[in-house]
N, C-alpha and C positions, 0 to 999 in steps of 0.2 A: 418427331421433332421438327419444329419450324425452323427455316433458314432464310435470313434476309441479308442482302449485301448493304454496306454502309460506307461512307467516306468520313474520315476524320476531320474535324475542324481544328485548325491550328491558330493559336494566339500567341504573338510573340511580344514580350514586354520591352520597355525601353533599354533594360539592362541586357537584353539579348537572350533571355531564357524563354522557353516555349512551354505552352500548356496544351494538351491534347484532349479534345472531346468527341464524343460520338452520341448521336441521338438515338434513343431507345423507343421502339414502338409503344404507343399508349397502351394498347391491348395487352401486351406482354407485362407492362409494369403493373397494371391493375390486376391481372391474373396472379402476380406475385404477392398481392396483398398490399401494394404500395399505392400511394396516391399523392395529392397535393400536400397533405399534412404529414403522411407517414413516408419519410424519405431517407431513412437510414439504411445504408447498404454495408455489406462487407465484400471486399474484393479479394480474390485468390489468383496468384500468378505462378504458373509452374514452368515458366521459361518459354512456353509456346502460346498458351491460352490464358485469357483473363476470365475468371468466373465471377459472376455477380449474384449475390444472395441477398434476400431480405434479412435485415439485421434488427428489426423492431422487437421481435420476441426475446432475442438475446439481451437487448438493452433493458427491457422490462425486467427480465430475470436478474440481471446484475444490479439493477436499482433496488430490487427487493432483498437481495443478499447483502448489499451495502447497508440497508437499514438494519438487518440483523447483526451485522458486524459492528455497527455503531453501538448497539446495545451491549454486546459482549466486551467491547473496548471500555466503555463506561464502567462496567462491573470490575474489570481488571484494574483500571486506574483507581477506583474506590478501594479496592483490595490492597494494592501495593503502592499507588501513588506514581508509578512509572511503568513504561513498556520498553524492555530491552531490545535494542536493534544491533547489538555488537556482533561481530563476525562469528564468534565461537559461543554465542549464547543460543538457547532454544528460542527461536524467534517466534514470539506469540502471534504477530500478525500473519506470518507466512502459514503457520499451522491453522490459524483461524480461516484464511482464505481457502486453503486446501480442504478443510473439513466441510465448509459451507458449500463449496462447489461439488464435492463429492456426494454429499447428502442430497443435493438437489438433483444431480444427474444419475446417480446410482443409489436410490433411497433404500433399497433392500440389501445392499453390499454384494450384489451379484458380480462375481469376479469376471465372468465371460463378458458381461455388459461393460465392466470397467475397462478391460482391455480393448474392447471394440471402440470405446469412446476415449481412450487414453490421450490421444493427441489433442482432442477437443477440450478435455478436462484441464490439461496442462496449460492450454492457451487461455482458458477462462480464469484459471487461478492467477495467472499473471495479470490479466486485465482487472480482476477484482482487487488484487493487491495494490495495483497502481491507483485504482479509484479510492481505496481506503486511505492511502497516503496523501493523495491530492485533495480529497474532500472531507476527510474526517480528522486526520492527524494534524492538519493545519490549525486546528482549535487548541492545540497543546504546544507548549514550549518544547524545544529540542536542544540537544547538545551533542557533540561528537568530537573525537580526536582520532588521529592515525599516527601509530608509532613508526620508528624507522624502518620496520619491516614491512609496512603497508597494512598492518592489521587495524581494522576500524573498531572503535569502541564508542558506543553512544546510546542514547535513549530519548524517548519522548517522556515528559513528566508533567504532572498536574500542578505542582507547586514545589517550593524549595524543599519541603520535607521529603517529597518524592525523590528529588534529585539527589539529596544527601543520602537517603536509603539506598538508591541505586548505586552511588559511588562506593559506599561502604568503606570509607578510609579508616574508621575507628576499629582497629582490630586489637593487637596486643600493645599498641602505642598509647600515649596519653591523649586526652581529649584535645589539648592544645595542639599537639603534634598532628593529630588527625585533621583538625580544622586547617592548620597551615598546609598540609598536603593537599587537602581539597581545593583550597584557594590557589595554590600554585598549578594544579593540574587542570582546573576548569575556569579560573579567573571569574568567578561569580560574585556579585555583590551580596554578601551575606555577613552578618555579625557572628561573633563567637556565641552570643546568647541564642540567636536563631539556629545555629548549628547544633547547640545542645538541645533546644526544643524539638528539633527534628528527631533526635534520639530519645525523646521523652525523659530527659534527665534534668535534674536541678543543676545549674552551672556551678553554684556555689560549693556543691559537694565535690567538684572536680578541680577547683582553681589551684589547690595546693599540690597537684600531682607532679 
């Protein structure tokens, strides 16, 4: 193992905050597979040491998994019209990110390998999930509410039909009551006719309920 001594460069902003930098030997950087174009790093800190690793391969893998996730999300949106993100729901995105990362890192389901890589897997699941929300789900509308206990209820949806189907306010009540409950809960601009269309029923059949 090579060892070199270095001195930190300190830059102080006008607000008084400081940024610390250290110069890395070019030979080490290139041996790590990095260069002027490939500059992505991952830093680890254990309280005493800062460990620097090449992060290019991980980023390529996450981008590939993000593309696969986008396809599955589109399928789910076409199937249901929404993706539930409520606290007590089976969160589709969480399961999707977990399954994609596990399949990539432990393709044969080897339990020993899984436990060996468990910390890395959990970290990558969180990173992929964040990328999905930041780069894919922004293409869909979203809605959410929090009750007095702090429980979150919300979803991403493709269109009004998807949102109405997610809310599912039409149970044993009348269509008009379900519509009013929906409006009061989510304050969405939707007509009673559109609400009925979301349930694929003819409004005239339910006007006298």
